[in-house]
C-alpha positions in Angstrom: -7.0 -11.7 -52.9 -5.6 -9.0 -55.2 -3.4 -11.3 -57.1 -6.1 -13.9 -57.6 -8.9 -11.4 -58.0 -10.9 -13.0 -55.2 -14.0 -11.6 -53.7 -14.1 -13.8 -50.6 -11.5 -15.2 -48.3 -12.3 -18.1 -45.9 -10.6 -18.3 -42.5 -10.6 -21.2 -40.1 -11.6 -19.7 -36.8 -13.9 -22.0 -34.8 -16.3 -21.7 -31.9 -13.7 -22.2 -29.2 -11.7 -19.3 -30.7 -14.9 -17.2 -30.4 -15.3 -18.1 -26.7 -11.6 -17.2 -26.1 -11.9 -13.9 -27.9 -15.2 -12.7 -26.3 -13.9 -13.6 -22.8 -10.5 -11.9 -23.4 -12.2 -8.7 -24.6 -14.7 -8.7 -21.7 -11.8 -9.2 -19.3 -9.8 -6.4 -20.9 -12.8 -4.0 -20.7 -13.8 -3.7 -24.3 -17.2 -2.3 -25.2 -19.5 -2.0 -28.2 -19.1 -4.3 -31.1 -15.7 -5.5 -29.7 -17.6 -7.5 -27.0 -19.3 -9.5 -29.8 -16.0 -11.1 -30.7 -15.2 -12.4 -34.2 -17.8 -11.5 -36.9 -18.9 -14.3 -39.2 -18.3 -11.9 -42.2 -16.7 -8.5 -42.6 -15.4 -6.3 -45.5 -11.8 -6.8 -46.4 -9.9 -5.2 -49.3 -12.4 -5.2 -52.2 -14.2 -8.3 -50.9 -15.1 -10.1 -47.7 -13.7 -12.4 -45.1 -16.0 -15.1 -43.7 -15.6 -17.8 -41.1 -17.9 -20.8 -41.7 -16.4 -22.8 -38.8 -17.6 -20.5 -36.0 -20.5 -22.9 -35.4 -18.1 -25.8 -34.8 -15.9 -26.6 -31.8 -12.2 -27.4 -32.0 -13.1 -31.0 -31.1 -15.4 -31.2 -34.1 -12.6 -30.2 -36.4 -10.1 -32.6 -34.8 -12.5 -35.5 -35.1 -13.0 -34.7 -38.8 -9.3 -34.7 -39.3 -9.0 -38.1 -37.6 -11.8 -39.6 -39.7 -10.3 -38.3 -43.0 -6.8 -39.2 -41.9 -5.6 -35.6 -42.1 -2.6 -34.3 -40.3 -3.2 -30.7 -39.3 -0.3 -28.4 -38.4 0.1 -27.7 -34.6 1.8 -24.6 -33.3 3.8 -25.6 -30.1 3.5 -22.0 -28.8 -0.3 -22.7 -28.3 0.7 -24.9 -25.2 2.7 -22.2 -23.5 1.1 -20.1 -20.6 2.9 -17.0 -21.6 0.0 -15.8 -23.8 -3.4 -14.7 -22.4 -5.3 -16.5 -25.1 -3.5 -19.8 -24.2 -4.5 -19.4 -20.6 -8.2 -19.0 -21.5 -7.8 -22.0 -23.9 -6.2 -24.3 -21.4 -8.1 -23.4 -18.2 -11.3 -21.5 -18.8 -12.7 -23.0 -21.9 -12.4 -26.6 -20.6 -14.3 -25.6 -17.5 -17.2 -24.1 -19.5 -17.2 -27.2 -21.7 -17.6 -29.4 -18.7 -20.6 -27.3 -17.7 -22.1 -27.4 -21.2 -20.6 -29.3 -24.1 -22.5 -26.9 -26.5 -21.3 -23.7 -24.9 -19.6 -22.6 -28.2 -23.0 -22.5 -29.9 -24.4 -20.3 -27.2 -21.5 -17.9 -27.4 -21.9 -17.7 -31.2 -25.6 -17.0 -30.9 -24.8 -14.4 -28.3 -22.2 -12.8 -30.6 -24.6 -12.5 -33.5 -27.4 -11.0 -31.3 -24.9 -8.5 -29.9 -23.8 -7.5 -33.3 -27.4 -7.0 -34.5 -28.3 -5.0 -31.4 -25.2 -2.9 -31.6 -25.9 -2.0 -35.3 -29.3 -0.7 -34.4 -28.0 1.2 -31.3 -25.2 2.7 -33.4 -27.8 4.1 -35.9 -29.7 5.7 -33.0 -26.5 7.1 -31.6 -25.6 8.8 -34.9 -29.0 10.4 -35.0 -28.7 11.7 -31.4 -25.1 12.8 -31.7 -25.9 15.0 -34.8 -27.7 17.3 -32.2 -24.7 17.4 -29.9 -21.8 18.4 -32.3 -20.6 22.0 -32.0 -17.5 21.4 -34.1 -16.4 18.4 -36.0 -13.0 18.3 -37.7 -10.4 15.6 -38.6 -8.4 16.1 -35.4 -10.9 17.9 -33.2 -14.5 17.4 -32.0 -16.4 19.7 -29.7 -19.8 18.7 -28.1 -22.4 20.5 -25.9 -22.4 18.7 -22.6 -25.9 19.7 -21.7 -27.4 18.3 -24.9 -25.2 15.2 -24.6 -26.4 14.4 -21.2 -30.1 14.8 -22.4 -29.7 11.7 -24.7 -30.4 8.2 -23.3 -27.6 6.9 -21.1 -27.2 3.7 -23.2 -26.4 5.9 -26.2 -24.1 8.3 -24.4 -21.4 5.7 -24.0 -21.7 4.8 -27.7 -21.5 8.5 -28.5 -18.1 8.7 -26.7 -17.0 5.6 -28.6 -18.1 7.2 -31.8 -16.0 10.3 -31.1 -12.9 8.2 -30.1 -13.2 5.9 -33.2 -13.5 9.0 -35.5 -10.5 10.8 -34.1 -8.2 7.8 -33.5 -8.7 6.2 -37.0 -6.6 3.2 -35.7 -7.8 2.7 -32.1 -5.0 2.0 -29.6 -5.2 -1.3 -27.6 -4.5 0.7 -24.4 -7.8 2.6 -24.7 -10.4 0.9 -22.5 -13.8 1.4 -20.8 -12.0 3.0 -17.8 -11.1 6.0 -20.0 -14.7 6.4 -21.0 -15.7 6.3 -17.3 -13.2 9.1 -16.6 -14.8 11.2 -19.4 -18.2 10.7 -17.8 -16.8 11.8 -14.4 -15.4 14.9 -16.1 -18.9 15.8 -17.4 -20.5 15.2 -13.9 -17.8 17.1 -12.0 -18.8 20.3 -10.2 -15.7 22.0 -11.5 -16.5 23.9 -14.7 -13.2 23.0 -16.3 -10.9 20.0 -16.3 -8.6 17.9 -18.6 -7.9 14.2 -19.3 -4.9 12.7 -21.1 -5.9 9.7 -23.3 -3.5 7.4 -25.1 -1.4 8.8 -28.1 -1.8 12.4 -27.0 -5.5 12.8 -27.2 -6.7 15.5 -24.8 -10.2 15.8 -23.4 -10.8 19.3 -22.2 -14.0 20.5 -20.5 -14.7 24.2 -20.5 -18.0 25.1 -18.8 -20.7 23.3 -20.9 -18.5 22.4 -23.8 -16.0 19.5 -24.1 -13.2 19.4 -26.7 -11.6 16.2 -27.9 -8.4 17.1 -29.6 -4.9 15.8 -30.3 -2.1 17.9 -28.7 -0.7 20.4 -31.2 2.0 22.0 -29.0 2.4 25.7 -29.7 1.0 25.7 -33.3 -1.8 27.9 -32.3 0.5 30.7 -31.1 0.7 33.7 -33.5 2.1 37.2 -33.5 2.0 39.9 -36.3 2.2 43.7 -36.8 -0.4 46.0 -38.2 1.2 49.0 -39.7 -1.1 50.0 -42.5 -4.9 50.3 -42.8 -6.5 47.1 -44.1 -7.9 43.7 -43.1 -5.6 41.3 -41.2 -6.7 37.6 -41.0 -6.2 35.5 -37.9 -5.2 31.8 -38.3 -8.8 30.8 -37.7 -10.2 33.1 -40.4 -11.4 35.9 -38.1 -10.5 39.4 -39.2 -9.0 42.5 -37.4 -9.6 45.6 -39.4 -7.5 48.8 -39.1 -8.8 52.1 -40.3 -7.4 55.7 -40.0 -9.9 58.3 -38.8 -10.0 62.0 -38.2 -13.0 62.2 -36.0 -14.0 60.8 -32.6 -16.5 58.0 -32.6 -18.5 56.4 -29.8 -17.7 52.7 -29.8 -19.9 51.3 -27.0 -19.5 47.7 -27.9 -16.4 45.5 -27.4 -16.2 44.5 -31.1 -14.4 47.8 -31.9 -12.0 50.3 -30.2 -10.9 53.7 -31.2 -7.4 54.9 -30.2 -5.7 58.3 -30.4 -2.3 57.9 -32.0 -0.7 60.1 -29.3 -1.7 57.5 -26.7 0.1 54.5 -28.3 3.5 53.6 -29.6 3.0 51.9 -33.0 3.0 49.4 -34.6 -0.2 47.7 -33.3 0.6 44.1 -32.5 -1.8 41.1 -32.6 -0.7 38.1 -30.7 -1.8 35.3 -28.4 -1.7 35.6 -24.7 1.6 35.4 -22.7 2.3 34.4 -19.2 1.5 37.2 -16.7 -0.5 39.3 -19.2 -2.5 42.1 -17.4 -4.4 45.0 -18.7 -5.8 48.3 -17.4 -9.6 48.2 -18.0 -11.9 50.9 -19.0 -13.8 52.1 -15.9 -11.6 50.3 -13.5 -8.6 51.3 -11.3 -5.4 49.1 -11.5 -5.0 46.2 -13.8 -6.5 42.7 -14.2 -5.1 39.4 -15.3 -6.1 38.3 -18.8 -6.7 34.8 -17.3 -9.3 36.3 -15.0 -11.0 38.1 -17.8 -11.3 34.9 -19.7 -12.8 33.2 -16.7 -15.3 36.1 -16.0 -16.5 35.9 -19.6 -16.6 32.1 -19.6 -14.3 31.9 -22.6 -13.8 28.1 -23.3 -10.4 26.9 -22.2 -9.8 25.6 -25.7 -10.2 29.1 -27.2 -8.0 31.0 -24.7 -4.6 30.2 -26.2 -5.6 31.6 -29.7 -7.8 34.5 -28.6 -6.3 37.7 -30.1 -4.6 40.1 -27.7 -4.0 43.6 -29.2 -1.0 45.6 -27.9 1.2 48.5 -28.9 5.0 48.1 -29.3 5.5 48.7 -25.6 3.4 45.5 -25.0 0.6 47.5 -23.3 -2.6 45.5 -23.8 -5.1 47.7 -25.6 -8.0 45.5 -26.4 -9.3 41.9 -26.1 -11.8 41.7 -29.0 -15.4 41.1 -28.0 -14.3 41.2 -24.3 -12.6 44.2 -22.8 -11.0 47.6 -23.8 -8.1 49.4 -22.1 -8.6 52.4 -19.9 -9.3 55.6 -21.9 -6.6 58.3 -21.8 -7.8 61.5 -20.0 -5.4 63.7 -21.8 -6.7 66.1 -24.5 -4.0 66.0 -27.2 -5.8 68.6 -29.3 -5.4 66.4 -32.4 -7.8 64.3 -34.4 -5.6 61.5 -35.5 -7.3 58.2 -34.6 -7.1 54.5 -35.3 -10.2 52.4 -35.4 -9.8 48.7 -34.8 -12.7 46.4 -35.3 -13.2 42.6 -35.1 -15.2 40.5 -37.5 -15.9 36.8 -37.1 -15.4 34.6 -40.2 -18.5 33.7 -42.1 
């Protein structure tokens, strides 16, 4: 098409091919437009592919060749039972033809109706899903499960298809309707968290009333850096930890800031992601508590826990989980007024 500067390319698929394709896809568990089989026309390169023979049967074309004394090429592999399409061609399609010689016309009409209906339903799905997105990136989508379940059930399945098509770009053949059923089961589960593994490393992670669709990124979200001087320190996601020196005691009653006496810590201040076995001594509480349990208590989404900032000193004592918890205050009066103020600011 490029070499000849063509705008249209004609292909020879016929009505029997359409029957085979639709039956194969239904058997395999396809959904959406895939069930409609072969489209009469679709965009291709800078032009279009179209198939004018879909309204004809294979027998129609063979009779035409005989009448015009044409000798079409036959592929011997078409007679082998090793291929799924061949088995439909040899055993299923002849049965349908015996029931109705014009069955290919009915399949083609059904295909066109499905495509028109699906186009309309896809437009409705896009409108509804715009209310459901919480985050939409090239490799990650987060949705609100409650809002998602409020849209009509016929659009919910298409909404999941929309998410998968967006993330996969080239959809794997191993992805089927079974995977979508598993996603719905995850939403309906009484467990507030859960995870599914889909083909090619796509993870579906439920955390309370959010669901995250994301390709596995290994340990890329882990970080660790030191804060030695006053200033603003950016986290990988754009949030800020701000360090200030102070000479007076402040009351920091919220969890978005913490004031520390330099005598109670061993610098430098370290900002890192959580580690296995992390525990901290909490303000107003005896003993220590697991970081994991703090995340659960505050319903921090599972997807956010691995990159939530953990603030420690150089002895790895956890001082602060921004926006969540502070460490136990020191009861010792050091008689000095040398303080550090740490504050947390979300990205705009």
